[in-house]
Residue, then its C-alpha position, 0 to 999 in steps of 0.5 A: r465567439g470571443l474564446m474562439g477568437a482568442r484561440q485563433l490569435t494564440v495559434q497565429m502567434m505561436q506560428n510566428p518565428q520571432i515570437l517563438a524565439a523571444l519566448q524561448e529566450r525568456l524560458d532559457g533565462l528561467v531554467g534552474s530558477p523557480s522564479g525569475y522574480m527572485e533573481s531580480l531581487p536586491k542582494v539585501v532582500k535575498r539575504r533576508v529570504n535566506a533567513l526565512k528559509n532557515l526558519q523553514v528548516k527549523c519548522a521542518h525539524i519541529e514537524a518531525k518531532f510532531y510525527e514522532e509523538v504521533h507514532e508514540l500515540e499510535r503505539k499507545y492506541a495499538a495496545l488498546y485496539q489489540p484485545l478487539f483484534d484478538k477477539r476478531s481473530d478468535i471468532v474467525k478461526a473458531a476459537y471463540e463463539p460469540t454470544e447472541e447479544e454480540c451477534e445482534w446487528k440492525a442493518d438499515e434495510e431491516e428497519e423497514l421489515t415487518e415482523e412477519m417478513k423477519e420471521k420468514a427470512k429467519v426460517e429461510e436462513e435456518k433452512k439454508d443452514e440445515e442444508k449446509e455443513d456446519p462451518k467453523g468460524v468465518p471460512e476464508f476470511w482473509l482470502t476474501v478480504f484480499k480478493n475484495v481489494d484491487l491492490l491485493s487481488d492483483m497479487v493473489q494467484e489461483h495457486d496462492e488461494p489454498i495457502l491463503k485459506q489457512l491465514q488466520d490473522v494479520k497484525v501490525k506491530f510498531s517499533d519499541p520506544g527509543q528504536p528507529m521508527s518502523f512497523s511490521l506486518e505479521f501473517n499468522f497461518e495454521p499449520n499447513e502442507f505448503f511451508t513449516n512457518t506459522l508466522l511470516t513477517k514484513t518489516y518497513k523502515m521509516r524516516s521521520e526527519p528532514d533530509e539534510n540535502d532537501p529539507f523542504s521536501f519533508d512532509g511526514p514520515e516516509i517508508m524508506g525500505c523493507t525486509g521480508c522473511t525466509i519461507d521454509w517451503t515443503k519440498g515440491k510446494n514452493i509456488t514462487l518458482k515454476t519448472i519449465k521445459k525448453k528444447q535446445k538444439h546442439k550447434g554441431r551435431g544438430t541433435v535436440r534435447t529437452v532442458t528443465k529450468t526453474v524460473p520465478n513464478d507470480s505469487f502473493f508470497n513474493f511479497f516476502t522477498p522484496p528487492d534490496v535498496p542499495e545504500s547509495g539509493d541508486m536503483d533502476e526504474d523496474t526496482e523503483a516501481v516494484l518498491a513503490a508498489d510494495f510500500e503502497i501495499g504495506h501502508f494500505i494493509r497497516e492503515r486500512i486492512v488490519p483496522r477495518a478487515v470485516l468491512y473489506f470482507t463484506g465489501e462495505a469499505i470498498e465504496d468508501d475507498d473508491d470515493d477517497e481515491g477519486e479525491e486523492e487522485g485529484e490532489e496528487e495531480n495538483d501536487p507538483d511534489y508528488d512522486p509515486k517512486v519516492g518514499r511513501r508518506a506514512y501518515c495521511 
């Protein structure tokens, strides 16, 4: 009852022109000022607050150094992970057959199975294997990974699938010491009928220093731009383009002719031709949206897909991501500085 009464009182007040006018005057006085309280401070106190803000700028520069060292650690540990990722690649593409010991895996549900049930399940599996052709490696590994992840499955079209079946490995390479901070995604393909490249790359440039014009916005390295690569398509196999036929009527003679036109086509492989970021940084809304999505995808492949590919193949990582996503959405909604259109945070 008390809550309803308060709501009714609020409605009545908001319908009063004098109260609305007073409220508007108060709001106008706060425009462009983060806090009316700051404006009311004595000059000597404002000077001290400015000193505190200068200290905050210095903190931001120290934080930038911290993230530079984090990047160095990433590079160091990437070298330790790589032999394991190389072995993963060899198993996927049938260059290496794992031993019986390497293939042993005790899943949770197997703990409750009796020996008799295990033996029965083993016989059934062997029977199924006999009925099928002997597959090599792990067929369609990366295609399955991409199709299991919403962020990537939206990009994969039906005409992309025959090519992505030829994808053997995806790697992350970090910039060399002393070079501007960046990372590259490398997509290694089997020789195929669609293009002559066996390696496609996408490089993301990062910034890990406070912006002079807005130092307080610094919150770790951001992806600031990206470059793709040229795909050398086999004649007639470029799936990023499609041919359409349009009928045109001649204004004078009234005759109709059919015109053939080549237009862009939706494809995963458009990922390798991102829009350019102008030096001025001024972009239209469509370009901003495309780049924001691109940065998110690049970051996700680097942070999640490459390190945990087998769990996305089996689907085990999907539930974890869904849980994380729910938490992050809540955080972003409560973060007044979050803007999906600006540079993507590269560490989280």
